[in-house]
Structures are given as structure tokens and as C-alpha cells.
N, C-alpha and C positions, 0 to 999 in steps of 0.2 A: 535703546531702540531694539526691540525684538524683531527677528526676521527669519525668512525661509529661503533656502537656496535650492534651486532646481537646475540640474545639469544634463544636457544632451550630449552624450559622448559618441562622437562620430568617428568614422574611419579616416577622415582627413582633417576634421575640425571639431572642437569641443565648445559648446555654447553654454555659458554660465549665466543664470538669471537670478536676481535677488529681489524679493518682494517683502512687504510687511506681512503681518499675520493674516490680513484680509486678502492678500494676493495682489495688492497694488504695487506697481513697478517702483523699484528703488535704484537698481543699477544692473548693468549687464556687461560681460566681457567675453572674450573668446581666446582659445589657445590651440595647441596642436592636437594631433590624433589621440584618441583614448580608447581604442579597441584593444582590450587586454589580450585577446587571442593572437593579435599581431604584435603589439607593443610590449606585452608582458605586464604583469601586475605591478611591479615596482615602478616602472616607467609611468604607467597610468596614474599611480598614486601620487607621483611627483607632479604630474601635470594638473591633476585635480586639486592638490594642496596649493599649488601656485595660483590657481584661479580663485580659490577661497581667500588666500592671503591678499591677493590684489583687491578683492571686493571689500575685505575687512579694512584695509588701509584707506580706500577711496571713500568709504562710508563712515570712517572713523568710529568703528564699533569694536566691541570685545568679542572674543570667541564665544563667551558664554551667552552673548546676545543671539547667536545663531541657534535657533531651537531645533532645527532639523535640516539635514542635507540629503537630497535624494538624487542619485545618479542613475540615468537610464543609458545602457550601453549594449552593444552587440555581444552575444554570447551569454548574457546574464539570464536568458530564459531558463537555463538549468539552475535550479535552486542551490545545488552544491557549489557551482561556480560563483553565483552571486554571493553566497555566504563566505566563500574563500576570499573574494575581493574585498568584502566588508572587513574581514579580519586583517588582510594585508595592509589596507589603507589605515585602519585604526592603529596598527603597529607602527606604520610609517609616521603618522601624526604624533604618536607618543615619543618617537625619536626626536621630533622637533619640539618636544615639550608641550604638546597640545593635546587636550582631551575634549572631543566634541560631545554635545548632548546626545545626538542621534545621527548615525550615518547609515543610509539604506541604499541598496542596489536593486534595480529592476531592469528588465530588458528594454532596449530602445523601442521595440514595437509597443510595449505597454504604455510608455509615456507618450508616444505618438498617437495612440488610440485615445488616451485620456484627453490629450490636447485637442484632437480633431473634433470630438463630440462633447467636450466639457464634462467628461465622465459618464455621459449617457450612452445608451446602446447605439451601435453603428459599426461600420466596417472601414478598415483602411487597407488600401491596396498600395503596397510599397514596391516601387521599381527604381532601383538605383544601380549599384553594382550587380545585385541579385534581385530576387523578387519573392514576395510572400504576402499573404492575405490574412488579416486578423479580423475577427468579428466578436463584438460583445453583444450577447442577446439580452432579452428583457429580464432574465433571471440573474444577470451578472456573470454568466459563464462565458469563458473565452474559447473561441474555436479558431483553428488554424488550417490553412491550405498552402502547400508549397513550402519554400524555404529549405530545400534539400542541398543547396550549395552548388557550386559550378560543375562538380563532377557528376552529380545525379539530377540536377534540375536547374532552378533559377531562370526558367524560360521567361522571356519578356524583359529581362534585365540587361544591364550594360555588358556583362561578360558574354552572354549569349548573342546579343546583337553584334558586339565587336568581333567575336569569333567568326560569325557568319560573314561579316564584312571582309575580314582578312582572308577567309577562304575564297571569297569571290575575287579579291585582289590577286591571290595566287594564280587563279585561273586566267585572269586578264594578262598578268605579266608573263605567263607561260604561253599565251596564244591559244589557249583552249576555248576561249570565247572572245567576243569583240571587246575592245578596250572602251570603257565607259567613264563616267564621272568619278567613280570611286578611285580608279587609278590616277586620274588627274589630281584629285584632292590629296591622295596619299603622297604624291610627289611634292606638292606644294607645302603640305603641313608637316610631313614626317621625313621628307627627303628620300622616300622609298621609290626607286625608279627601276629596280630589277629584282628578279627572283632571289638572287644572292643577297641583296640588301634587305629584303623582307625576312629571309631566314636569319640573317645576322641580327636584325632588330628584335625579332621575337625570341630566338633561342639563345643568342649570345648576350645581348643587351637587356634581356628580360623585359621587353616592352609590356606595359600594362594593357592587357587585352581590352578592358572596358574603355580605355582612353580612345579607342577607335570607334566606339559607338556614336559619338557626336558627328563624326565624319559621315557615317552611314545616314544619319538624319539629314545632314546638309545635302548629301547626294540625292536623297529622296525628294527633298524640297525643290531640288533643281530638275526633277523629273527622271532621274536614273531608274531604269526599269528594274534592275536587280535589287537596288536599295529599297525601292517601293515594295518589292516582293518580300524582302526580309522583314520589313516593318509590318506587312500584312500578316505574315506567319507568326511573328512574335506577339503582336497585339491579340491575335486569336487565342494564343496560349493564355493570356491574362483574362480574356473573356471566359475561358474554361475554368480558371480559378474561381471566378465569381459564380458561375453556374454550379460548380461543386459545392461552394459554400451555401448556396440556397438549399441544396439537398441536406447538407450536414447540419446546418443550424435550424432547419425546418421553417425558414422564413420565406414567404412568397414575395415579400417586398423588402428591398434593402436600401439603406442609405450608405453611400460609398464616398470616401474622400481619397483623392490621389495624393500619395506621399512619395518623395524621392526625386532626385534631379532629372530623371528622364520624363516624368509625367506630371509633375506638379506645376509646370508652367506651360504657356502656350507655344506649342511647336507641332510639327507635322505628325509626330508619333502620338502625342497626347490627343490631338484632334482625331486621328485615325482610331485610336482606342475608344474614345468617347462615342464616336459615331457607331462603331461596331456594337458597343454595349447597349446603346439605346435602340438599335435595330434588332438585336438578338435576344435581349432580355426584356420581358414585357413590363415588369414593375420595378424599376430601379431609379433612384435619385442620386445623381452625382453632384456632390457639394464641395465647396471650399472649406478646408479645415477651420474650426473656430479659433484655435490657438496653435502656437508652435509646440513642438515636442518638449522644449524646456519648460514652457508654461504647463504642459501636461504633467511634468515632474512636480511642479509646484502644487497642482491640484491633488496629485496622489499623496504628496507630503502632508497636505492639509487634512486629508482623510485619515492618515495615520495619527496625526495629532489629535483629531477629534475623537478617535477611538481609544486614546491612551491618556496617560497622565504626564507625558513628557513636558 
């Protein structure tokens, strides 16, 4: 039974999808993080190989039945890094006595874009830990806005929202402003009840800044003025991403799909963002993605197969 494997390599979870040659579902499984910029290429290779091995055993197939494997992961937007990961994984597999027909690496954004619009033109606005906007135009060209990372950008993403929330918390704990819902929730969910404890959690215990973003959303949903202000500011930044893309891609009308944990489900932030976009941008269609990023990897893999003799 010949098959295709598409893999969505995330910062916290990796989703592995197996289909037949026509793209019909056969099996799926998941594993740990596979961002090679954080985990390292050897560790990511181990994770990916384990998922493929799991799929092989569950489907009772041979390695030769897997015609192509396509991995989409963060950091692979640079062709040199993608090629290096392909080489490291191929060498790792060889050490296990396995040689695959074809193993390709693409960026996580590329597979998300392919999945959201079934390979057709459209835009994906990603807001998870960070933020970035990708658009595929009618000529198949890819345009990008944002994605400068936490030090230079990522406005509208979890890091930026979390940082602003923690800054507001520091003021409330200091008495520089009135204590609000943010401080109450920080005490309940993180045990932060003093300025000293906040400093300890962030600087000594290396608290994950984006982990504070859901608390800001919860505080905003409960009517906290400062939390609502943060979401207003951050959502406006994402609107500016889309406005810049309209100029860059030369499209007066855009189809946009929301991707990422902060905006791809119904919450106060995604509703705020949707409302702003519909009010401030005259010709925009916000749609639900057609397929998952892992399915996007399958679609990209099929294109490679159709254009080659693999």
C-alpha cells in the first residue's frame, strides 16, 4: 500500500498524518516538539523518525511503501536550514538502517497556507507565540509581513500580549495603579502575589512569557479595563499587517484564514480582531481553513510527486 506522510512540526507538538496517494486518510499520530531552532536537529530527527516508525507499524507497511515525507516546521523558511535538516534526518535514518524514497522540509507557514486554501491563493494570519502574515497571490508568489521575532516584532502574538500583561501586573503589585482582575488571576493561576514573587518567576524560574497571554484574554473577557486595552492595541497591530499586505501583494480584496492558538478559535481576542478587520478593511473575507497544516503538507507532497518521477 503506497502512502504519503505529512508532518506539522510545532513548538510544543508534532502532528503526523498518513494518507493514500489520493490524499485519503489512513492514520495520524502526534509526538513532542520539533522546532529544530529550539530542540536541535538531532532531537527533531529522532522525534520525526519515531512518528514515522509508529505509522509504519500501525499500518503494517514497509518503508518502501512511503513514497514521500514532507515536514513543515518553524525556521525552515530559510532554504539552507531546510536543506541541512533534510541532510541530518537522512543521516539519522541511515544509522537506523533505513533509506526513504523522498524526505522534504518546508516552513510551517508554507504547509499552513497550503492547507488553509487547498493550495489556492489566499492569506494566513498566524498568531500564536509570535505573529506573521503570509499571502499566496494569483501568480503563485508568496508574500510575507511580520515575523521579526520577540525582540523586533511579533506584535499581536502571545509573547507581546503576555509581556504587556506582566508589565501591567508589575504596576498593580507596586501600587502604581489600581489592582484589577489581572492581579487576581495571577494570584490564582500562577501564585504571584507580590513584586518579589513576580521577579522570581520571570527572571529566576524563567517563566514562559506567552503563557501569561491566556490570562490577559480571561481578564479582558471579565471586563478588566487594562486587559481590554492590551487586546485593542495588539489586534490593531494585526490589522496593520493585513493592510500592509494589501499594498504589498497588490490585492484590493483578500481571503484571510486565522491560524494559531490565539485567534483560530472563538474568544474575546479573535472576536475583537475580526470586528476590527471588517470595520477597517473594506474588502476582506475571513474564512475557516480548509484543512489542517498537516494536510497542507500532504497537498504539497502530492505536488512534488506530480512534478517528478519519485
